[in-house]
N, C-alpha and C positions, 0 to 999 in steps of 0.2 A: 503531551496531548495537544493536538491542533484544535484551535477554536475558530470557527467560521462565523462571522457576524453578518446577518442579513438585515437590511433596512437600518433604521436609526432606533436603537434600543428596542427592537421588535422581538427578536429571538436569536439564540445562539445555538449552533450545531457543533458539538464536540466530536472529534475523531481521535480514537486512541488505538495505536498499533498494538497488536498482540505478538507473541513470539511464535505463533503458529505459521508454519511455512511448509510448502509442499512442492517438490520437483517431480514432474511427470515426464517420463522418457519420451524422446522423439528422435529423429534422425538428424543429428547435429544441432537441431533446435529443440530445446526442451521448454516445457511450460513451468514457469515459476509463479506460484500463487501465494499471496500474503493476505492475512486476515486482520480486519480492523473492526472496532466496535464504534457505532455511531449513536449518539443520543442528542436530544434537543431539549431546550428549556426556555421558559418565558412564553410569550404568546405566539404559537405556531399552529398551523393547520394540521391536525392529525391526519395522517395518510398522504400528506403532500409528497408528490414524487420528485426525486432528484436523480440526476446523473452524476456519477463520480468518475473522474479521469485524472491523469497526471503523468508525471515522469518519475523515474527511479534512478538514483545516483548512489555511488558509494559514499561513505562518510567515515571520517576518522581512520582511514587507512593510509599507509605511507604514500606520499606523492599527492598530486592534486586530485580533486574530486573527479570521478569518472562516470560517464553516462552508462546506465545499464539498459534501460528501455522505456517504452511507453506503457503506462498502466491503464487498464480498462476494467470495467466491471465484468465479472465472469457470468453473472446472471442479469436479471432485469433491473431497472432503476430501483433505488431504495425508496422506502416510504418512512416518513417520520412517525414515530410512535412514542408513547409515554414511558417507554423502557428502552434499554440499549438494544440496538439491532446489529447483528453481525453481517459484515459484507466481505466479499472476497474480490480482490483485484489481482489481475494476472498480467504477465509479460512473457516474452520469449527470450531465453538465454541460450547462447551457443556453447559448444565445448570449449572454444577458445576463451570466451568470457569467463566460464567457470574456472578454467585453469588460471586466468589472471586474478580472479578473486581469491583463489587458494594461495597463490604466491604472495599476494599483498597482505592477506590476513595472517599468514604464517602461524596457523594454529590458534589464533585468538578468536573471540566472538566476531561475528560478521555484523557490521553496522551499516545500514543503508538509510538513505533519506528519501522520503516520498514527497514530492511537490504535488499537492492535490488541488483540484478545482471541483467544487460542488456547484451544479447548475440546477436551479429550481425550474421545473417544467410547468408549474401551474401558478406560481406566485407572481402574477403580473403587476400587482400594485406595489411591490417592493423590488429592490435591486435583485436581479435574478441569479447572481453568482458571487462566489467568494473563493479566495485561494489562501492556502497556508501550507506549511510543511510539517512533517512528522518523522521522527527518528524511529527506525525499526532495529531493535537489537536482537540478533538471533544467536543464542548460545552455541559455542563450538560443538557441543555434543549433538544438538539438534541439527545443525547444518551438516556435520559429518555423517549423521545417520541418513539424511536425505541424499547426499552424494553417494553413499554406499548403495542405496536402493536403485540408483541409476545403473549400477553394475560395472560397466567397463571403465568408468571414469575414476580418476583421482583416488588417493589412499583414504 
Protein backbone atom coordinates (compact mmCIF):
# COMPACT_ATOMS: atom_id res chain seq x y z
CA UNK A 1 0.00 0.00 0.00
CA UNK A 2 1.42 3.35 -1.02
CA UNK A 3 1.03 6.14 1.52
CA UNK A 4 1.09 9.74 0.32
CA UNK A 5 1.79 12.35 3.02
CA UNK A 6 0.56 15.89 2.41
CA UNK A 7 1.70 18.78 4.58
CA UNK A 8 3.32 18.24 7.94
CA UNK A 9 1.26 15.69 9.90
CA UNK A 10 -1.90 17.01 8.24
CA UNK A 11 -3.31 13.97 6.49
CA UNK A 12 -2.32 10.81 4.71
CA UNK A 13 -3.75 9.36 1.53
CA UNK A 14 -3.33 5.63 1.11
CA UNK A 15 -3.46 3.97 -2.31
CA UNK A 16 -3.84 0.20 -2.49
CA UNK A 17 -3.64 -1.76 -5.74
CA UNK A 18 -6.29 -4.37 -6.38
CA UNK A 19 -5.98 -7.42 -8.62
CA UNK A 20 -8.64 -6.07 -10.98
CA UNK A 21 -7.25 -5.59 -14.44
CA UNK A 22 -8.90 -5.16 -17.82
CA UNK A 23 -7.55 -5.29 -21.36
CA UNK A 24 -9.68 -3.65 -24.04
CA UNK A 25 -9.09 -4.61 -27.68
CA UNK A 26 -7.55 -2.09 -30.03
CA UNK A 27 -5.57 -2.20 -33.30
CA UNK A 28 -2.09 -3.08 -32.09
CA UNK A 29 -2.59 -0.69 -29.16
CA UNK A 30 -4.82 -2.00 -26.38
CA UNK A 31 -6.12 -0.25 -23.29
CA UNK A 32 -4.87 -1.70 -20.01
CA UNK A 33 -6.77 -0.48 -16.95
CA UNK A 34 -5.83 -1.13 -13.34
CA UNK A 35 -7.97 -0.49 -10.27
CA UNK A 36 -6.82 1.06 -7.00
CA UNK A 37 -8.55 1.95 -3.73
CA UNK A 38 -7.85 5.38 -2.25
CA UNK A 39 -8.58 6.38 1.33
CA UNK A 40 -7.63 9.35 3.50
CA UNK A 41 -7.17 9.79 7.23
CA UNK A 42 -6.39 12.53 9.74
CA UNK A 43 -7.35 16.13 8.92
CA UNK A 44 -8.34 16.44 5.28
CA UNK A 45 -10.98 18.36 3.39
CA UNK A 46 -13.82 16.02 2.43
CA UNK A 47 -14.41 16.23 -1.31
CA UNK A 48 -10.97 17.73 -2.00
CA UNK A 49 -10.16 16.98 -5.65
CA UNK A 50 -6.93 15.25 -6.70
CA UNK A 51 -5.40 14.26 -10.00
CA UNK A 52 -3.60 10.92 -10.12
CA UNK A 53 -0.98 10.09 -12.73
CA UNK A 54 2.19 8.10 -13.01
CA UNK A 55 4.22 5.51 -14.81
CA UNK A 56 3.96 1.74 -15.01
CA UNK A 57 6.94 -0.62 -15.00
CA UNK A 58 7.44 -4.36 -14.83
CA UNK A 59 8.57 -5.65 -11.46
CA UNK A 60 10.13 -8.93 -10.32
CA UNK A 61 10.42 -10.26 -13.87
CA UNK A 62 13.69 -11.67 -15.24
CA UNK A 63 15.99 -8.95 -16.49
CA UNK A 64 15.92 -5.30 -15.56
CA UNK A 65 12.74 -3.33 -14.90
CA UNK A 66 11.05 -2.33 -18.12
CA UNK A 67 8.86 0.62 -18.94
CA UNK A 68 5.24 -0.24 -19.74
CA UNK A 69 3.56 3.16 -20.12
CA UNK A 70 2.13 6.37 -18.68
CA UNK A 71 -0.77 5.94 -16.25
CA UNK A 72 -3.64 8.41 -16.27
CA UNK A 73 -7.08 8.60 -14.68
CA UNK A 74 -9.75 7.03 -16.84
CA UNK A 75 -12.43 9.30 -15.33
CA UNK A 76 -12.51 12.68 -13.58
CA UNK A 77 -10.26 13.68 -10.64
CA UNK A 78 -10.77 11.75 -7.42
CA UNK A 79 -12.39 13.28 -4.35
CA UNK A 80 -11.35 12.43 -0.81
CA UNK A 81 -14.11 10.77 1.19
CA UNK A 82 -14.39 9.20 4.66
CA UNK A 83 -14.49 5.77 2.95
CA UNK A 84 -12.30 4.05 0.36
CA UNK A 85 -12.82 5.31 -3.19
CA UNK A 86 -12.12 3.14 -6.22
CA UNK A 87 -10.15 4.70 -9.07
CA UNK A 88 -9.14 3.33 -12.45
CA UNK A 89 -5.88 4.22 -14.14
CA UNK A 90 -5.14 3.31 -17.73
CA UNK A 91 -2.32 3.04 -20.24
CA UNK A 92 -1.82 1.76 -23.78
CA UNK A 93 -0.03 -1.55 -24.39
CA UNK A 94 1.00 -2.89 -27.79
CA UNK A 95 0.96 -6.45 -29.10
CA UNK A 96 4.76 -6.46 -28.93
CA UNK A 97 4.70 -5.34 -25.28
CA UNK A 98 2.15 -8.03 -24.40
CA UNK A 99 4.36 -10.64 -26.09
CA UNK A 100 7.34 -9.43 -24.08
CA UNK A 101 5.39 -9.58 -20.83
CA UNK A 102 4.25 -13.12 -21.64
CA UNK A 103 7.77 -14.28 -22.42
CA UNK A 104 9.22 -12.67 -19.27
CA UNK A 105 6.57 -13.90 -16.84
CA UNK A 106 6.68 -17.47 -18.26
CA UNK A 107 3.32 -18.50 -16.78
CA UNK A 108 3.91 -16.86 -13.39
CA UNK A 109 1.81 -14.06 -11.89
CA UNK A 110 2.39 -10.68 -13.52
CA UNK A 111 3.92 -8.14 -11.16
CA UNK A 112 3.92 -4.47 -12.11
CA UNK A 113 5.04 -1.35 -10.22
CA UNK A 114 3.09 1.88 -10.49
CA UNK A 115 4.96 5.08 -9.65
CA UNK A 116 2.09 7.39 -8.76
CA UNK A 117 1.78 11.13 -8.15
CA UNK A 118 -1.26 12.62 -6.47
CA UNK A 119 -1.73 16.35 -7.04
CA UNK A 120 -4.19 18.31 -4.92
CA UNK A 121 -6.24 20.74 -6.99
CA UNK A 122 -7.61 22.78 -4.10
CA UNK A 123 -5.20 22.38 -1.14
CA UNK A 124 -3.24 25.61 -1.65
CA UNK A 125 -2.20 25.99 2.00
CA UNK A 126 -0.40 22.64 2.01
CA UNK A 127 2.18 21.03 -0.22
CA UNK A 128 0.11 20.20 -3.33
CA UNK A 129 1.58 16.87 -4.42
CA UNK A 130 3.16 13.66 -3.23
CA UNK A 131 4.59 10.60 -4.94
CA UNK A 132 5.05 6.95 -4.04
CA UNK A 133 4.95 3.56 -5.70
CA UNK A 134 2.66 0.58 -5.44
CA UNK A 135 3.09 -3.05 -6.50
CA UNK A 136 0.29 -4.63 -8.54
CA UNK A 137 0.21 -8.43 -8.47
CA UNK A 138 -2.02 -9.93 -11.14
CA UNK A 139 -2.60 -13.68 -10.75
CA UNK A 140 -1.70 -15.82 -13.76
CA UNK A 141 -5.32 -16.95 -14.22
CA UNK A 142 -6.63 -13.37 -14.23
CA UNK A 143 -4.00 -12.15 -16.70
CA UNK A 144 -4.42 -15.19 -18.97
CA UNK A 145 -8.20 -14.63 -19.03
CA UNK A 146 -7.70 -11.00 -20.10
CA UNK A 147 -5.30 -12.04 -22.87
CA UNK A 148 -7.77 -14.68 -24.08
CA UNK A 149 -10.49 -12.03 -24.37
CA UNK A 150 -8.28 -10.10 -26.80
CA UNK A 151 -8.79 -13.05 -29.15
CA UNK A 152 -5.92 -13.27 -31.60
CA UNK A 153 -3.11 -12.84 -29.08
CA UNK A 154 -1.03 -15.25 -27.06
CA UNK A 155 -2.03 -18.58 -25.58
